[in-house]
N, C-alpha and C positions, 0 to 999 in steps of 0.2 A: 743092318737096319740103317735107314737114311732119313734125314729131315725132309719135311715137305718143302719143295722149292718156293722161294718168295720173290715176288716182283713188287716194288713200291708203287702201287696203283690203288686208287680208291674204287674198288669194284662196285658196280651199280647195285648189286644185291647179293644175298647169301643163298646158295643153291639149296633147295628143299629136296631131300632124298625121298623119292616116291616108293610106294610098296612094291611097285613092279620093277624097280631098278635092281639089276644084278649086283651082287657084292663084288666090287672090282677095286683092287688096290692100285698102287703105283702113283707116279707124279700126276697123272691125269685121270686117275680112277675116280669113279663116282663116290666111293667111300671116303675119299679125301677132299671132295669138292668144297664142303663147308669150311673145313680147317684151312684150306688153301686161300679162300676168299678172305677169311678173317686175318690170316697171316699177311696177305697183301696189304690190307688196310692198315694193319699195325706197322708194317714196314714203311708205308707212305707217311704216316703221321710222325714216325721217328725221323724220317728224312727231313721233313719240314722243321722239326725242332732243331736238328743238327745244323741246318742251313741258317736258321735264325740266330743261333748262338755263335756261329762263325762269321756272321755278317755277309753271307754270300747271296742272300735274297736280293733280287732286283727291286729298286725303289717303286717300280710299278706294281709289285706284288704286295709288299708290306714295308713299313718304315722300321728298319732295324735300329737298335740303340746306337750303334756306331754312326749310322747315317744321320740320325737326328742330332747327335752331339756335334758331328762335323758341320752340319748346316747352321746350327746355333752359334758355333764358334766364328762363323763368317759374318754374323750380323754386326752392323756398326754400333748398336747399343750394347755395350759391354757390361758384364756384371760389375757392380759397384766395388770400389776399393775402400779400405779402411782409412787410408791417409794418402796424402800427396806431398812430395818433397817441396821444400822452399829454397834449397841450395844443393850444391854438389855433395854427394855422399859416397861412402864406400859400400859397394854392393855385396855385403856379407854380414852375417850375424844379426841378432835381434838388437834393435836400437830405438831411440826416440826420435820421431819425425813430426814436425809441426805440433809439438806438445803431446803427441800420442805415443804411448809406450807399446811398441809392437811385440808380437809373439810369433813364433814359428807357424807358418801357414797363412799369415795375413797377406792380403792382396794390397799392393802399393803402386801408385802411379809415380814413376820416376820421370821427371820432366826438366830437371835443372842441371844435368851433368855437363861438365866442361867439354866432354866428348859427346856430342849430341846423338851419335849412333848408339850410345848406351841407354838412351831414354826408352821408356816403354812401360808395360805393366808387368810387375814381378810378384813372386811369392817369397816371403821372408823365410830364410833358412838359417840354421845354426852356422853353416859355413858359407859358401858362395850362393847368392840368390839365383833362382832360375826364373825364366820368363814364364808367365801364365800361359796355359795351354790354349787359351782363346786369343793370344796375342803374340805367338811365337814365330809367325811367318807373315809374308806380305799378303797372302790370301785372306788371312783372318784380321790382320791389322793394316787397314788402308786408310786413305785420306777420308776424313769425316767421321772416323770412329770416335765415339763419345763414351765417357766414363764419369759417373757421379762419385763424389767424395763424401764419405760418411762422417768423419771426425776431423778435428784439427782447429788450432787457433786461427789460422788464416784461411784454410781451404774448405772447412766444413760446409756442406750444403751446395758447393759449387759443382759445375759440370765443365769438364775440360774436353776439348776435341783435338784430333790430330789434324793440324793445318798443313802438313807436308803433302804436296801433290805429286802426281806421277807414280811410276812403278816403285814399290818399296821393297827393299831387301833388309829384313830385320837383322840388326847387328852391324849393318854396313851403311845404310842410308841414315843421314842425319834427320832425326825426328823432332819436329817442333809442335808442342802442344800449346793451345791458346784457350783462354777463359771464354766460355760460350756466352756469358753475360757479364762482361767487364763493368765495374763500377767506376764512374768518373772520379778522378782526384779533385781536390779543391781547386788546383790550378786549372784543370780542364774545365771545370764548372765556371770559374771566373772568366776564362778566355772565351768560352761560348762558341767555339768553332768545330769541335769534334762531335759528329752526329752518329757515332758508332758505340757510344758508351751510355750507361744508365746513370742518371742523376738522382741521388737519393734525397729524401727530405732533410737529412742532416746537412748535406752540402748546401741545399737551398737556404737553410736557416742560419748557417754559419755567419757570424759577424753581426747579426741583427740584435738590436737592443732598443728598449723603449722606456721612457719615463714621462708620465703625463702629470699635469698640474700647472700651477701658476708659473713654475719654473720646470723646464723639462727638455727632452730631446728625443729625436728619432735617429737611430743609426741604421742605415740600410745595409742589407747583407752584402758580403764581399762581391758576389757576382753582379751586383748593381753598383759596384764601385766603392762601397763603403762610405757613401756620402753621409755627412752629419748635418742635421737641421736642429738648431737650438734656440730657445727663447726663455725670457724671464722678465720680471719687472722689479725694480729696486727703488728705494727711497734714499737719495743721496744725502750724505751727511758731510760732504766736502763742499766748501764754498766755491761755487762757480764750476765745479767739475763733478761728473758722475762716473766714477771708475766702474767698469763692467767686468765681471769675471764669469766666463762660460761655466755652465754646470759640469761639463767634462772638457778636458783639453782636446784640441785637434791634434791628430797625428802628424799631418803634413803642414797644413796652413788653413787659415780662415780666409775664404775667398771674398766674402761680402758680409757686411754688418749693417743693419738698418735700425736706427734709434728713433724714438718718438716720445713726446711728452705723455705722461700718464698720471691721472689724478685719482686713481682708484685705490691708492694705498693708505689713505687717511693722512691726518696731520694738516698743518696749515700750508696748503699748496696754492700757488697762484696759477690760474688757468691761462694767463697771458704769457706763457713762456715757450721757448723753442729749444730744440736740442740739435747740436751739430757734432760731427766727428772731429777728433783730433788725431791726425796721423792714420796709419793703416792698422787694421786689427791684427793682433798676434794670435798665436796658438792658444793662449790662455785667457785673453780678454781684450778690452778696448776702453779708451777714454773718450767721454763725451763732454762737450762744453755746453753749459746750460745758460740760456738767455731769458730775461724777463723784461718785456717792454723794450726790446732792442738793446738792452744793457746786460752784460754778463752778470749772472747772479752772484751775490756775495753774502747771501744769507744761508747759513747752514740749516739743513734739515727741511728745506721747503721745495725740493726738486724731485719729482718722481720720473723715472725713465723706464720705458718698455723697449725691448730690443728683439731682433730676430737675426740670426747669423747662419751662414751656410759654409761648409768647408769639408775637408777630409782629414 
C-alpha cells in the first residue's frame, strides 16, 4: 500500500467521478482523482504557511514578520526611551538616571559617555547593557535618527537626534546626540545673537519688576539691559537741601537724575522756587539744592521735589 502522491499546487477544481468511469486505482487512477486534488491543495497551503513562518516569502508576495520588523528598525523615528543620561555612566546594572529609577528592560538614550563611540540606545540589564535592536548597527541608527524621552528631571519631554553625519559603525564611530528643540539660556537670551534656540516666557520675563504709584520704578528685563527708571516726590524737611533716596538702589550706577519743584504734597510751599542738583547722583540717591526767589531756601518743611532717574 502506498500514499497518494502530492504536489503543492492549488488545483482548479476537484474531479467529479462519473457513473461511466471505470474503477481504476493507482497514482493517476480515476478512483484517486478527488483525493489527489485535495491532497495537492493541502500541500500547497502548508507550503505557504511554512514559508511565512521561516521568512522566505518575497516582499512582493506578502510582508513577513521579520521583513516588517526589519524595515521598522531602519526608521529614523525610534521607539521612545524611558530616560536619557546627563553624564558619563557605567553601562551595566539597574541604576538611577536623571532622577528615574530604571529597571531591567528599560530603554535608555546614552549620550554623554566620555568615549563617544559608546553612545546610543540601550536596554537596561542586570549585568552589561545591550544595544537596542533598532539601534545596533549603522543601517538602523544613522544621521538624523530621533528618539523621544519619557521621563527625567532634565530630559522629560525632549527629543534628541543623532547629529553625527556620514557612514556610521555602531560601537566604533563617535556618536553625537543633540537636542532637537534647545531652549536658550538666560545668557543667550540677553545676548540676542543665537537664532537656533527657543526663547521661553520665563527668559523674557527674567529681571522685570514694577511698582506704580507716587513713588515707583520700572526695571526692564535683563534682555533689554536691566535698565531702571525710578520716580518719586518728597517734601524736604532739611533747610536748603532736598536729599533724595531712590525707591530701590541701582546695581551699577544712576546715569541721570532730573529734579523739579513740586507743590502737590501739601504744606506751606512757595511756588517761586527752583531745584538744582548737587554733585553726581549715586546708586542710592541724590542731593538737590532748593532755591526760593533766587535765594537758597533756609526754611524747613517748605520745599517739595519731584524727580526722575535712570540707570542700571
